[in-house]
N, CA, C and O atoms as CSV, one atom per row, in Angstrom:
chain,resi,resn,atom,element,x,y,z
A,1,UNK,N,N,20.162,48.789,-44.686
A,1,UNK,CA,C,19.458,48.345,-45.902
A,1,UNK,C,C,18.000,48.259,-45.602
A,1,UNK,O,O,17.669,48.034,-44.437
A,2,UNK,N,N,17.081,48.414,-46.538
A,2,UNK,CA,C,15.798,48.189,-46.632
A,2,UNK,C,C,15.514,46.728,-47.037
A,2,UNK,O,O,16.159,46.158,-47.917
A,3,UNK,N,N,14.498,46.149,-46.332
A,3,UNK,CA,C,14.108,44.807,-46.810
A,3,UNK,C,C,13.214,44.837,-48.016
A,3,UNK,O,O,12.323,45.672,-48.172
A,4,UNK,N,N,13.538,43.772,-48.951
A,4,UNK,CA,C,12.780,43.854,-50.192
A,4,UNK,C,C,11.320,43.260,-49.793
A,4,UNK,O,O,11.162,42.369,-48.957
A,5,UNK,N,N,10.367,43.839,-50.458
A,5,UNK,CA,C,8.929,43.432,-50.301
A,5,UNK,C,C,8.639,42.807,-51.520
A,5,UNK,O,O,9.347,43.042,-52.499
A,6,UNK,N,N,7.626,41.993,-51.588
A,6,UNK,CA,C,6.983,41.427,-52.802
A,6,UNK,C,C,6.497,42.613,-53.748
A,6,UNK,O,O,5.999,43.606,-53.217
A,7,UNK,N,N,6.615,42.548,-55.008
A,7,UNK,CA,C,6.276,43.408,-55.856
A,7,UNK,C,C,4.854,44.021,-55.617
A,7,UNK,O,O,4.684,45.238,-55.551
A,8,UNK,N,N,3.879,43.139,-55.496
A,8,UNK,CA,C,2.624,43.594,-55.401
A,8,UNK,C,C,2.179,44.256,-54.136
A,8,UNK,O,O,1.249,45.060,-54.072
A,9,UNK,N,N,2.925,43.851,-53.125
A,9,UNK,CA,C,2.978,44.708,-51.786
A,9,UNK,C,C,3.492,46.039,-51.892
A,9,UNK,O,O,2.877,47.028,-51.494
A,10,UNK,N,N,4.807,46.066,-52.517
A,10,UNK,CA,C,5.529,47.469,-52.612
A,10,UNK,C,C,4.836,48.494,-53.324
A,10,UNK,O,O,4.957,49.686,-53.039
A,11,UNK,N,N,4.080,48.040,-54.286
A,11,UNK,CA,C,3.455,49.055,-55.159
A,11,UNK,C,C,2.194,49.680,-54.424
A,11,UNK,O,O,1.701,50.749,-54.785
A,12,UNK,N,N,1.757,48.997,-53.461
A,12,UNK,CA,C,0.534,49.492,-52.639
A,12,UNK,C,C,0.973,50.172,-51.429
A,12,UNK,O,O,0.212,50.929,-50.825
A,13,UNK,N,N,2.261,49.921,-51.015
A,13,UNK,CA,C,2.707,50.516,-49.739
A,13,UNK,C,C,2.788,52.136,-49.892
A,13,UNK,O,O,3.385,52.636,-50.845
A,14,UNK,N,N,2.263,52.782,-49.068
A,14,UNK,CA,C,2.257,54.376,-48.857
A,14,UNK,C,C,3.275,54.875,-48.108
A,14,UNK,O,O,3.461,56.091,-48.053
A,15,UNK,N,N,4.114,53.921,-47.392
A,15,UNK,CA,C,5.103,54.462,-46.365
A,15,UNK,C,C,6.111,55.163,-47.229
A,15,UNK,O,O,6.409,54.687,-48.325
A,16,UNK,N,N,6.682,56.340,-46.756
A,16,UNK,CA,C,7.697,57.200,-47.449
A,16,UNK,C,C,9.061,56.986,-46.625
A,16,UNK,O,O,9.140,57.045,-45.398
A,17,UNK,N,N,10.127,56.728,-47.516
A,17,UNK,CA,C,11.417,56.677,-46.958
A,17,UNK,C,C,12.311,57.792,-47.498
A,17,UNK,O,O,12.115,58.155,-48.658
A,18,UNK,N,N,13.205,58.332,-46.828
A,18,UNK,CA,C,13.899,59.404,-47.196
A,18,UNK,C,C,15.348,58.846,-47.623
A,18,UNK,O,O,16.038,58.310,-46.756
A,19,UNK,N,N,15.810,58.959,-48.916
A,19,UNK,CA,C,17.102,58.554,-49.296
A,19,UNK,C,C,18.039,59.665,-49.523
A,19,UNK,O,O,17.734,60.420,-50.446
A,20,UNK,N,N,19.044,59.902,-48.915
A,20,UNK,CA,C,20.101,60.913,-49.133
A,20,UNK,C,C,20.838,60.742,-50.521
A,20,UNK,O,O,21.251,59.634,-50.864
A,21,UNK,N,N,20.971,61.711,-51.203
A,21,UNK,CA,C,21.511,61.599,-52.651
A,21,UNK,C,C,22.642,62.583,-52.672
A,21,UNK,O,O,22.417,63.782,-52.509
A,22,UNK,N,N,23.939,62.082,-52.882
A,22,UNK,CA,C,25.078,62.939,-53.098
A,22,UNK,C,C,25.395,63.130,-54.533
A,22,UNK,O,O,25.626,62.097,-55.161
A,23,UNK,N,N,25.444,64.140,-55.105
A,23,UNK,CA,C,25.629,64.515,-56.478
A,23,UNK,C,C,26.825,65.674,-56.658
A,23,UNK,O,O,26.900,66.571,-55.818
A,24,UNK,N,N,27.601,65.630,-57.599
A,24,UNK,CA,C,28.566,66.752,-57.882
A,24,UNK,C,C,27.537,67.993,-58.103
A,24,UNK,O,O,26.410,67.861,-58.579
A,25,UNK,N,N,28.092,69.172,-57.693
A,25,UNK,CA,C,27.197,70.382,-57.877
A,25,UNK,C,C,26.598,70.646,-59.215
A,25,UNK,O,O,25.446,71.059,-59.349
A,26,UNK,N,N,27.490,70.374,-60.295
A,26,UNK,CA,C,27.057,70.498,-61.697
A,26,UNK,C,C,25.923,69.823,-61.968
A,26,UNK,O,O,24.929,70.336,-62.483
A,27,UNK,N,N,26.059,68.330,-61.537
A,27,UNK,CA,C,24.839,67.524,-61.851
A,27,UNK,C,C,23.459,67.974,-61.165
A,27,UNK,O,O,22.389,67.853,-61.762
A,28,UNK,N,N,23.560,68.503,-59.863
A,28,UNK,CA,C,22.444,68.987,-59.180
A,28,UNK,C,C,21.967,70.231,-59.735
A,28,UNK,O,O,20.773,70.506,-59.621
A,29,UNK,N,N,22.749,71.002,-60.313
A,29,UNK,CA,C,22.261,72.259,-60.961
A,29,UNK,C,C,21.648,71.837,-62.414
A,29,UNK,O,O,20.665,72.463,-62.811
A,30,UNK,N,N,22.121,70.938,-63.108
A,30,UNK,CA,C,21.573,70.485,-64.284
A,30,UNK,C,C,20.257,69.599,-64.112
A,30,UNK,O,O,19.408,69.521,-65.000
A,31,UNK,N,N,20.175,68.993,-62.986
A,31,UNK,CA,C,19.006,68.131,-62.732
A,31,UNK,C,C,17.825,69.162,-62.356
A,31,UNK,O,O,16.707,69.061,-62.862
A,32,UNK,N,N,18.178,70.187,-61.401
A,32,UNK,CA,C,17.130,71.121,-61.192
A,32,UNK,C,C,16.677,71.939,-62.464
A,32,UNK,O,O,15.499,72.283,-62.559
A,33,UNK,N,N,17.571,72.247,-63.417
A,33,UNK,CA,C,17.258,72.886,-64.592
A,33,UNK,C,C,16.380,72.086,-65.369
A,33,UNK,O,O,15.383,72.625,-65.850
A,34,UNK,N,N,16.614,70.810,-65.577
A,34,UNK,CA,C,15.899,69.899,-66.326
A,34,UNK,C,C,14.463,69.685,-65.925
A,34,UNK,O,O,13.511,69.650,-66.704
A,35,UNK,N,N,14.418,69.536,-64.526
A,35,UNK,CA,C,13.064,69.504,-63.833
A,35,UNK,C,C,12.366,70.755,-64.117
A,35,UNK,O,O,11.176,70.664,-64.418
A,36,UNK,N,N,12.895,71.877,-64.072
A,36,UNK,CA,C,11.997,73.131,-64.181
A,36,UNK,C,C,11.623,73.241,-65.705
A,36,UNK,O,O,10.544,73.781,-65.951
A,37,UNK,N,N,12.289,72.852,-66.624
A,37,UNK,CA,C,12.054,72.857,-67.960
A,37,UNK,C,C,10.651,71.927,-68.146
A,37,UNK,O,O,9.822,72.173,-69.022
A,38,UNK,N,N,10.538,70.940,-67.284
A,38,UNK,CA,C,9.436,70.105,-67.535
A,38,UNK,C,C,8.251,70.412,-66.574
A,38,UNK,O,O,7.291,69.651,-66.451
A,39,UNK,N,N,8.385,71.514,-65.943
A,39,UNK,CA,C,7.356,71.887,-64.978
A,39,UNK,C,C,7.241,71.037,-63.790
A,39,UNK,O,O,6.137,70.779,-63.308
A,40,UNK,N,N,8.435,70.550,-63.254
A,40,UNK,CA,C,8.486,69.724,-62.056
A,40,UNK,C,C,9.571,70.267,-61.018
A,40,UNK,O,O,10.475,71.033,-61.352
A,41,UNK,N,N,9.388,69.804,-59.774
A,41,UNK,CA,C,10.347,69.830,-58.864
A,41,UNK,C,C,11.458,68.909,-59.113
A,41,UNK,O,O,11.244,67.974,-59.884
A,42,UNK,N,N,12.747,69.049,-58.514
A,42,UNK,CA,C,13.669,68.043,-58.827
A,42,UNK,C,C,13.233,66.666,-58.147
A,42,UNK,O,O,13.425,65.586,-58.705
A,43,UNK,N,N,12.638,66.791,-56.912
A,43,UNK,CA,C,12.049,65.527,-56.214
A,43,UNK,C,C,11.114,64.744,-57.216
A,43,UNK,O,O,11.165,63.538,-57.454
A,44,UNK,N,N,10.292,65.630,-57.729
A,44,UNK,CA,C,9.155,64.897,-58.750
A,44,UNK,C,C,9.837,64.203,-59.866
A,44,UNK,O,O,9.454,63.101,-60.258
A,45,UNK,N,N,10.889,64.864,-60.407
A,45,UNK,CA,C,11.594,64.349,-61.506
A,45,UNK,C,C,12.183,63.113,-61.107
A,45,UNK,O,O,11.982,62.083,-61.749
A,46,UNK,N,N,12.916,63.151,-60.064
A,46,UNK,CA,C,13.662,62.006,-59.500
A,46,UNK,C,C,12.602,60.714,-59.161
A,46,UNK,O,O,12.887,59.540,-59.393
A,47,UNK,N,N,11.605,61.076,-58.697
A,47,UNK,CA,C,10.661,59.939,-58.349
A,47,UNK,C,C,10.126,59.330,-59.685
A,47,UNK,O,O,9.991,58.117,-59.848
A,48,UNK,N,N,9.790,60.415,-60.770
A,48,UNK,CA,C,9.372,59.696,-61.998
A,48,UNK,C,C,10.332,58.859,-62.630
A,48,UNK,O,O,9.992,57.806,-63.168
A,49,UNK,N,N,11.643,59.301,-62.597
A,49,UNK,CA,C,12.629,58.368,-63.164
A,49,UNK,C,C,12.894,57.101,-62.585
A,49,UNK,O,O,13.163,56.106,-63.258
A,50,UNK,N,N,12.814,57.125,-61.174
A,50,UNK,CA,C,12.999,56.065,-60.333
A,50,UNK,C,C,11.682,54.987,-60.783
A,50,UNK,O,O,11.879,53.798,-61.031
A,51,UNK,N,N,10.529,55.545,-60.827
A,51,UNK,CA,C,9.326,54.800,-61.170
A,51,UNK,C,C,9.467,54.181,-62.429
A,51,UNK,O,O,9.246,52.977,-62.560
A,52,UNK,N,N,9.863,55.000,-63.495
A,52,UNK,CA,C,10.043,54.515,-64.663
A,52,UNK,C,C,11.086,53.472,-64.959
A,52,UNK,O,O,10.805,52.545,-65.718
A,53,UNK,N,N,12.192,53.562,-64.443
A,53,UNK,CA,C,13.261,52.596,-64.352
A,53,UNK,C,C,12.796,51.162,-63.792
A,53,UNK,O,O,12.987,50.089,-64.364
A,54,UNK,N,N,12.125,51.364,-62.521
A,54,UNK,CA,C,11.488,50.124,-62.007
A,54,UNK,C,C,10.447,49.580,-62.668
A,54,UNK,O,O,10.334,48.361,-62.548
A,55,UNK,N,N,9.630,50.162,-63.353
A,55,UNK,CA,C,8.633,49.674,-64.340
A,55,UNK,C,C,9.169,48.991,-65.432
A,55,UNK,O,O,8.610,47.960,-65.805
A,56,UNK,N,N,10.213,49.424,-66.031
A,56,UNK,CA,C,10.917,48.904,-67.184
A,56,UNK,C,C,11.672,47.624,-66.805
A,56,UNK,O,O,11.772,46.663,-67.568
A,57,UNK,N,N,12.204,47.677,-65.556
A,57,UNK,CA,C,12.945,46.457,-64.991
A,57,UNK,C,C,11.808,45.260,-64.869
A,57,UNK,O,O,11.982,44.139,-65.346
A,58,UNK,N,N,10.645,45.659,-64.175
A,58,UNK,CA,C,9.707,44.623,-63.972
A,58,UNK,C,C,9.125,44.077,-65.300
A,58,UNK,O,O,8.796,42.893,-65.370
A,59,UNK,N,N,9.003,44.833,-66.254
A,59,UNK,CA,C,8.555,44.414,-67.587
A,59,UNK,C,C,9.476,43.365,-68.148
A,59,UNK,O,O,9.097,42.488,-68.925
A,60,UNK,N,N,10.661,43.499,-67.725
A,60,UNK,CA,C,11.763,42.574,-68.239
A,60,UNK,C,C,11.760,41.175,-67.521
A,60,UNK,O,O,12.129,40.154,-68.102
A,61,UNK,N,N,11.329,41.192,-66.247
A,61,UNK,CA,C,11.254,40.176,-65.447
A,61,UNK,C,C,10.462,39.017,-65.863
A,61,UNK,O,O,10.371,38.035,-65.126
């Protein structure tokens, strides 16, 4: 597990961490297609989704 960092530090941290992700094949295919429709790679789309979810959660805290 990764240690939690204070929010102000975490947003400035440029260290990259690899997170393995297991999905059913149909979800991976649909995710790739959705990303391509938006002109993004699958990784770019996942990073954007994660960023948006975390930003929304921080706004509720």
